[in-house]
C-alpha positions as CSV (number, residue, x, y, z in Angstrom):
1,M,54.1,12.8,-23.6
2,K,57.1,11.0,-22.1
3,N,57.3,13.4,-19.2
4,Y,53.7,12.5,-18.2
5,I,54.4,8.8,-18.5
6,L,57.3,9.2,-16.0
7,F,55.3,11.6,-13.7
8,F,52.5,9.2,-12.7
9,P,54.7,6.2,-11.6
10,I,56.7,8.7,-9.4
11,I,53.6,10.0,-7.7
12,F,52.4,6.4,-7.2
13,L,55.7,5.4,-5.5
14,L,55.5,8.5,-3.3
15,C,52.0,7.6,-2.1
16,L,53.2,4.1,-1.2
17,T,56.1,5.5,0.7
18,S,53.9,8.0,2.6
19,C,51.3,5.3,3.5
20,D,54.0,3.0,4.8
21,K,55.0,5.6,7.4
22,V,51.7,5.7,9.1
23,T,50.7,2.0,9.2
24,N,51.1,1.9,13.1
25,V,48.8,4.9,13.6
26,R,45.1,4.8,13.8
27,Q,42.9,7.9,14.2
28,T,39.3,7.5,15.3
29,S,36.6,10.1,15.7
30,V,33.3,10.1,17.4
31,V,30.7,12.4,15.7
32,K,28.6,14.4,18.2
33,P,25.9,12.4,19.9
34,T,22.3,12.7,18.7
35,S,21.0,12.9,22.3
36,R,22.3,12.9,25.8
37,K,24.2,9.7,26.5
38,I,24.1,7.9,29.8
39,L,27.0,6.8,32.1
40,L,26.4,3.6,34.2
41,E,29.1,3.1,36.8
42,E,29.0,-0.5,38.0
43,Y,30.9,-1.0,41.3
44,T,32.1,-4.5,41.6
45,G,34.9,-6.9,42.7
46,H,36.1,-10.4,41.9
47,Q,35.2,-11.6,45.4
48,C,31.6,-10.4,45.1
49,G,29.5,-13.4,44.4
50,N,26.4,-11.4,43.5
51,C,28.3,-9.1,41.1
52,P,28.1,-11.3,37.9
53,N,24.4,-11.0,37.9
54,A,24.7,-7.2,38.1
55,A,27.1,-7.4,35.1
56,K,24.4,-9.3,33.2
57,V,21.9,-6.5,33.9
58,A,24.4,-4.0,32.6
59,E,24.9,-6.0,29.4
60,Q,21.1,-6.3,28.9
61,L,20.8,-2.5,29.2
62,E,23.6,-2.1,26.7
63,A,21.8,-4.3,24.3
64,K,18.6,-2.2,24.8
65,Y,20.1,1.2,24.6
66,G,23.1,0.6,22.2
67,D,25.8,3.3,22.1
68,K,23.5,5.6,24.1
69,L,24.6,3.8,27.3
70,I,28.2,3.6,28.3
71,V,29.2,1.3,31.1
72,V,32.3,1.6,33.3
73,A,33.0,-1.3,35.8
74,V,34.8,0.0,38.9
75,H,36.7,-2.6,40.8
76,A,37.3,-1.2,44.3
77,G,36.8,-1.8,48.0
78,F,36.4,-4.9,50.1
79,F,35.4,-7.3,47.4
80,A,38.3,-6.3,45.2
81,R,40.9,-7.5,47.7
82,L,43.6,-10.1,47.0
83,N,44.3,-13.5,48.4
84,S,45.9,-16.8,47.3
85,T,43.0,-17.4,44.8
86,F,42.6,-13.8,43.6
87,I,46.1,-12.8,42.9
88,T,45.6,-10.1,40.3
89,S,44.5,-6.6,41.3
90,Y,41.9,-4.9,39.1
91,T,41.8,-1.7,41.2
92,C,43.3,1.6,40.1
93,Q,43.8,4.9,41.8
94,V,40.9,6.7,40.0
95,G,38.5,3.9,41.0
96,N,39.7,3.9,44.6
97,D,39.2,7.7,44.8
98,W,35.6,7.5,43.4
99,N,34.8,4.6,45.7
100,S,36.2,6.2,48.9
101,T,34.4,8.0,51.6
102,T,35.9,11.3,50.3
103,G,34.4,10.3,46.9
104,F,31.0,8.8,46.5
105,G,31.3,6.3,49.3
106,V,29.9,3.4,47.3
107,E,31.7,0.8,49.3
108,S,29.8,1.6,52.4
109,A,26.6,0.8,50.5
110,G,27.9,-2.7,49.6
111,N,28.3,-4.4,46.2
112,P,26.9,-4.8,43.7
113,N,25.9,-1.2,43.4
114,G,26.1,1.6,40.9
115,M,25.3,5.1,39.8
116,V,23.6,6.4,36.7
117,N,25.0,9.8,35.5
118,R,25.9,10.3,39.1
119,K,22.5,11.8,39.6
120,N,20.3,11.4,42.7
121,Y,17.0,10.2,41.2
122,A,14.3,10.6,43.9
123,E,12.9,7.1,43.7
124,N,16.2,5.2,43.5
125,G,18.8,7.5,45.2
126,L,22.3,8.2,44.0
127,I,23.7,4.8,44.7
128,H,21.5,1.8,44.0
129,N,21.7,-1.9,43.1
130,E,21.1,-3.5,39.7
131,K,17.4,-4.1,40.3
132,K,16.9,-0.3,39.9
133,W,19.3,0.3,37.0
134,G,16.7,-0.2,34.4
135,T,14.3,2.3,35.9
136,T,17.1,4.9,36.4
137,V,18.6,4.5,32.9
138,S,15.1,5.0,31.5
139,L,14.7,8.2,33.5
140,A,18.2,9.4,32.5
141,S,17.4,8.8,28.8
142,A,14.8,11.6,29.0
143,D,17.1,14.2,30.7
144,I,18.0,17.4,28.8
145,E,21.1,17.4,26.7
146,F,23.2,20.3,27.7
147,C,26.3,19.7,25.5
148,D,27.9,17.6,22.8
149,I,31.3,15.9,23.1
150,F,33.5,15.4,20.0
151,L,36.1,12.8,21.0
152,N,39.1,12.2,18.8
153,V,41.7,9.5,19.5
154,N,45.0,9.0,17.7
155,Y,46.9,5.8,18.7
156,N,50.3,4.7,17.6
157,S,50.6,0.9,18.1
158,A,54.4,1.0,17.8
159,T,55.0,3.5,20.6
160,R,51.7,2.8,22.4
161,N,51.1,6.5,22.7
162,I,47.6,7.8,22.8
163,N,46.7,11.4,21.7
164,T,43.3,12.4,22.9
165,S,41.4,15.6,22.0
166,V,38.0,16.5,23.4
167,K,35.9,19.4,22.1
168,T,32.8,20.2,24.1
169,K,30.0,22.5,22.7
170,F,27.2,23.6,24.9
171,K,23.7,23.4,23.3
172,R,22.1,25.6,26.0
173,S,23.1,27.8,28.9
174,Y,24.2,26.2,32.1
175,P,24.3,27.7,35.6
176,N,27.2,25.9,37.3
177,N,30.9,25.3,36.7
178,T,31.8,22.2,34.7
179,K,34.6,19.6,34.7
180,L,36.0,17.1,32.2
181,S,37.2,13.6,33.1
182,V,39.0,11.3,30.7
183,V,39.6,7.7,31.7
184,F,40.2,4.4,29.9
185,I,38.6,1.0,30.2
186,E,39.5,-2.5,29.0
187,D,37.4,-5.5,27.9
188,S,38.0,-9.2,27.7
189,I,40.1,-9.6,30.9
190,V,40.1,-13.3,32.0
191,G,40.4,-14.2,35.7
192,P,38.7,-15.9,38.7
193,Q,35.4,-14.5,39.9
194,K,33.0,-15.6,42.6
195,D,29.5,-16.3,41.3
196,Y,26.7,-17.4,43.6
197,S,24.2,-17.9,40.8
198,L,25.9,-21.1,39.5
199,A,25.5,-24.7,40.6
200,P,26.7,-27.1,41.8
201,N,29.9,-25.2,42.6
202,P,28.8,-21.6,42.8
203,D,31.8,-20.1,44.6
204,L,34.3,-19.7,41.8
205,V,34.5,-19.2,38.0
206,P,38.2,-19.6,37.2
207,N,38.0,-18.1,33.7
208,Y,35.4,-15.3,34.0
209,I,35.5,-12.6,31.3
210,F,35.5,-9.1,32.7
211,T,34.2,-6.2,30.6
212,H,34.2,-2.4,30.8
213,M,36.9,-2.5,33.5
214,L,38.2,0.9,34.6
215,R,41.9,0.8,34.2
216,G,43.1,4.3,34.8
217,D,42.8,8.0,34.1
218,I,44.3,10.4,31.6
219,N,43.6,13.7,33.4
220,G,43.3,12.8,37.1
221,S,40.7,11.1,39.3
222,W,38.4,14.1,39.2
223,G,39.4,15.5,35.8
224,V,40.0,19.2,35.1
225,T,38.0,22.4,35.0
226,L,36.3,22.6,31.7
227,K,34.3,25.9,31.8
228,N,33.1,28.0,34.6
229,A,29.7,29.7,34.9
230,P,28.1,31.5,33.4
231,I,28.0,29.1,30.4
232,K,26.2,30.4,27.3
233,F,24.6,28.6,24.4
234,S,27.2,27.7,21.7
235,D,30.1,28.1,24.1
236,S,32.8,25.6,23.2
237,V,36.0,24.3,24.8
238,S,38.8,22.2,23.4
239,V,41.2,20.2,25.5
240,S,44.1,17.9,24.3
241,Y,46.1,15.2,26.0
242,P,49.1,14.2,23.9
243,N,51.4,11.2,24.3
244,F,49.7,9.3,27.0
245,N,51.7,6.0,27.1
246,L,49.6,2.9,27.5
247,N,51.2,0.4,29.8
248,A,52.2,-2.9,28.2
249,K,50.0,-4.8,30.6
250,F,46.9,-3.6,28.8
251,V,45.7,-5.2,25.6
252,D,45.4,-2.2,23.3
253,K,42.8,-3.7,21.0
254,N,40.5,-4.0,24.0
255,V,41.0,-0.5,25.3
256,S,38.6,2.4,25.0
257,I,38.7,6.0,26.0
258,V,35.8,7.4,28.0
259,A,35.3,11.2,28.3
260,F,32.6,12.8,30.3
261,V,31.5,16.3,31.3
262,Y,30.0,16.8,34.8
263,D,28.7,19.5,37.0
264,A,31.5,20.6,39.4
265,T,29.0,21.2,42.2
266,T,26.5,18.4,42.0
267,K,28.8,15.9,40.2
268,E,26.0,15.0,37.8
269,V,27.3,13.8,34.4
270,L,26.0,16.0,31.6
271,Q,27.4,14.1,28.6
272,V,29.6,11.1,28.0
273,E,31.4,9.6,25.0
274,K,33.5,6.5,24.3
275,V,35.8,5.4,21.5
276,K,38.1,2.4,21.0
277,I,41.7,3.2,20.5
278,K,42.3,0.4,18.0
């Protein structure tokens, strides 16, 4: 009986010691989506006075669709430039590449503008302003779900290393090659923003709160090849990105990983998922 009495305290101490070693690590998992989710890319800039209104439309759509809609705000182009008032750059290489003429050429259409699932809807086109986002998101919500994304993120707050794994399982056959992009976004960034909707001084909001801001990529501006055609029902692919170090300038509690699968030919986004790292 004495041996049992000694055994349980030892096990208890071992558990405490083991738990203490992983206090800086958080692992989060996203269970597969129940339907096809929607990616809304909002192209914006801190010198775009009409862009805050577009951000409000994106927020309203988020409230309506919940986690079925994932918003990424891309700061790029003419209205994201710097001067003596706007001294902090919110651009990044991946956003610049998407925005450029060799990407989607959004800048030439002017801001605010955006894309929904990077799909050319006949009535609204590929690139369209916030007045059409509601209609396009509604159309996208009825699109066929081709695959599920299982997104797992393991973050160590001491080292600031992010380990990301993505498993994609196809729910039906698909005729084209597919690619996977993994990027990260940040919320609650405070800085100056032009806003033409305010009075009596509409030109500048000194402490505007930016959300969904694209901050960088984990696997390149255009991602990597996921699976080439022919793709069959139940085909699955797993990809891992270990030890991505999050720059100290980003506030980790406000950072999320966004992963999306897209058609390598048409660029249409087939599925998207998001998870906070902390």
